[in-house]
N, C-alpha and C positions, 0 to 999 in steps of 0.2 A: 501493501500500499503505500502509495507516497504521499510526507506529507507536507503540508504548505506550510509558510512561514506567517505567523501572526500578524495580521494588519489593522490597519483603524475600523477595515470596513468589515469585520466579526465582531465588534460591537454590537448588546443584542440590542434591540429597542427600549431606551429608558422609559415612555410612556408617562412622561412629564415627572417624573422622580427627582426627587432631589440631590445633587453632588454641589459638594462644597470644596473646593481647589485656592488653598492658601497663592498665596503670591504668584496671582492668574494673571497679571497684567503685560508678562512679557515672558522669554525660553520658553521653556517646558512645561510650566504652568499653562502658560496662554494655551500653547497646542494641545496642552488636556482636556482643559475648558473646549477646545475650541469643539474638539473629535467626541467629547460628552455634550454638550450641545448638539450637534449634527448627528448627534444616537437620539433625540429627541427627551434629553436632559433636562429640568429645570436647574441651571447650575447659577452658584454662587460665586462668586470674584470676592474672596474675604482676599482686599490688600491694602498695605501699609498708607496710597497716594488713589484719593478716589479717582482724582483730572486724568491717571493712567491706567485707572482703573475702568472708566469710561470711554477709554479714549480704546481700549482693549477690546471691548468689549463690543463699540457700537462692529467692529469686521468679524463677531461673531454672528450664529444664524438665527439668534431671535431675544427680544429684548421682555420684563416683564410688562403689564399695561400704565403706561403712568410714568415709566422712566422714559430715559435720554434715548431716542428710534434707532433700531440695529437695522439689521440686514436682513431678512427673512426671506432666501431663497427658495425658488424651485427646487435644485438640486445642491448638495452642494457635497465638492470630493469630499471623499474619505467617508461619507455619508453613511449610516447601516441600508442598505438596502427596503425600501419601505417604510423606515421610518419618516414622521413627521417633528420638521425642523422643531428645536424644544425653546429654552426662553435662558437669558441670561440679566442677571443682576449684581450689582456692586455692592459693598459691605466695606466699610474700614476695619482695617483689625493691624492694628502694632503687635507682631509677636514680642517687641522690644519691650513689652509694657503688659506686665498683669494684670494691671488695673484694663487698658482695652482688652486685652484677652477676655474679664470674665465680662464688661460690658456685651463683649457681643454675645459670648453664652448668655448670657440674661437676655440677653433680646431676643432671644429663638423658639419658635414654637414646631410644630411638625416634626414626621418622619425626615430622616437624613438616610437614603439608600447607600451614599461613599463620602465617607470624608477622607481628602489627599493632602496628607503633610508634607508641600514640597515647599513652601518659601525656606530661602536661606540666605544664610552669609558667607562669603568664604576667602580666607586668607585674608582681610581686611589688617593693618596694623590694630594694637591694641587699643578695645575701645568696652562702652562699657554700658549695660542696657541701663532702663529708668530701676531698676531694683538693682542695680549694683552686679552684676552674673557678665563675668567675660561673655562678650558680645555671639561668639558662636554656640560657645554652648547654652546660651541664654536663649538666644535663638531658634536654632538648626533644631537644639533637642528639650530645653523647658518653656516653650513655649507652645509648641504641639504637647511637649508631654498634659500640661495645664488644659487647654483649649483640649481635647482630647476627651479628658476623663468629662472635663465639664460638657458636651456634648454627647458624651457615649450613651446616656440614658435616648436621644433622639434617633442611635445608628440602628440601622435595621438589616445591614448586607456587610461592607467591609472600610474598616480602616485600614490606607497605604500612606505609607509612609517612604519616602523619598533620600537611602541614603546615598555612598558614592563605593567604592572599591578599595580609595582612600582608606577607608576604614582598617583594613587588611596591616598599616603600621600604626592605630590607634593604640590609644592606653587608659584606660579611667586611674588619675594618680584623684583616688579618694585624699588624698591626704593635700589635697590644693586641686581641687575641679576648675574653681576662675580664676588663674594664674595670679596669689595677689601674693606670694612669696618667691615664686620661681622667677629665672630669666622669660620673657614672653617669646614665643615660638609659633608662627601663626600657621601652619601647615602642620605643627604638632597638634595645635586645640584644633584644628579642621578635622583632622584624622579622631580625635576624641567627640568631637561631637557627633562624628559621622557613626561611629563605633554605639555610641550612646543611642542611634536610632535606629539600630538593629536588636541592640538590648530592650528596647524598649519593646521592638516588637513583638520580641518572644515573649517577654516577661505579660505584657498584655494579652496573647494571647494562651497563656497558660490560665490568665486568668480568669477570662472569657470562656472558658473551657469548663473551668470547675464550679463558674459559677451557670452553667449550662445554658449557655448564650448562646446563639447559634451567630453572631457577628464575628467576620473573620478580619483577624490583623498579618498584614504580608507587609513586603518591602519591596520595593524599585531602585536600582543605581542605573543610570542613564549612560553612563558609559563614558565616553570623550565626546561633549556633545557642546556646540559652538552658541554660546549665547552671553547674555551681560552678565552673570554671574562672576564669569573670571575681571571683572572689572572696577573688582574691590580690593584689589591688594596695593594698589597707592602702587608699584611696582612698576617702573617703565619696560626695566628688565623684563621681568617675569611676562609683564601683558606684552611686550613685542613679539617673544619667543612665541603665545601662544597664539596670538592674531596672525603673525605674520609669517609662523612654519607651522606648530603644532594643528592651528585651523586647519588650512588649505590639503594637509596633506595627507592627516588624521583623522580630523572630526566630521560628526553626522551631524542634520542643522538638528533643529530644536523639535520638530514635529517624529525625524530619528529617534534622537532623546526619551522624549515621552512617549514611546511604545514598551517599553517595559512595566511605566506605569498602567498603562490601560492593561497590557495584561495581567497583571497583580490584580487590578481591579475585577477584571471579567472573565479571566480565564479560568478553566474547572482546575483549580489544584490546589491542595491541602493549605489551612490556616499554619502561617510563621515561613510562609512561602516569600523567600527573595529573587527574583527576578533582574535579568538585564543582558544584554546585546550579548548575543551570540557567535558572532567574531572578530578575528585581530584582540586576541586577549581579552575578548570581553569591552572592549571600545567602541565597537560601531556591530550594526545587522539587526538581522530579527530579532526578537527576545526571545530570551529560555531562562529555564530555573539556573538560576546559579551559586556557586558556591561560595561559603564565608569562612572568616577565618577562624582559627579554635577559640579566641578571645570571643567573639562575637556570638557563638553555642555555649559560654561558662553558665550556668541556669544561678549558679552562687553570686555571680558579679551582676546579672541581669535583677535579679533581686534588692542587690543592696542596694545597684542605682535606684531603682524603684523606690525603696523605701528612704534615700538621699532628698529624689525630687519631689517626692510628696512634702520634703520636710525646709525645702526649699520655697516651694511654691506655696504650699497650705492647702493644695488639691489632691483628694484622694479619689480613689477608685470606687466609684458608685453602685457598683452591683453588687 
């Protein structure tokens, strides 16, 4: 039997069910949001900048009544065959502020079929969130940890968290998670946050299963995708190497990078699955299930990180 590569056309019709995508105004999040809207979902773009969110939503298949008019084409490239284009709306969410996360969640009502924890920052200089957390750990992990647990009573389908193959070199330093004592190393901090994403995914699935919930927790990584996430480093050398050399030779576009996210969201796979590109050592190509590091499979570290995350955010597992 010939195995065909997964594509956005294989997303089932969402029939108006709600999908929340964080960081959906650009890059992988924007591509994933577009694909879900094309498949008939009501897609909520959860973004820090409402203006950028509105600009992104205007190019997507639909808008909610009363929102800034978008485009509702008769046929959308990559859409599920037979699906009626869904709707999009924009809501403000700043994952660098627990107050903003709480406000977003408090204003929510109704079911959520899919929550995509996509937003993130990558190798910036040392900065801190509104709550004093190192920005990569605070946004990439703690912000999404709090958001997921606050919204979890509404989730009916899946939670998909975007990690990275860089998690393989990550280490959870429980003695200094927020880089308050040791010298800051942006790539090490990024790797720690992406490892935290996978440990969170695993422990969330364990807790969901123990609670008898049918919700699945999965993760995905985009491989090497050319997005504006690379522009956060403020390093001209790094941005030159990636923008002028790495991206043209190795990177796939945002739509290609989003495919593992779509796969983790809709494919017939078990909870705690990790999806990534299947070619060029996981850097590009059609998605498949991916391997993860031994550190990302450590259940004791996952439990400990969960407990620390609850303490830091004040948010606990609700089921």
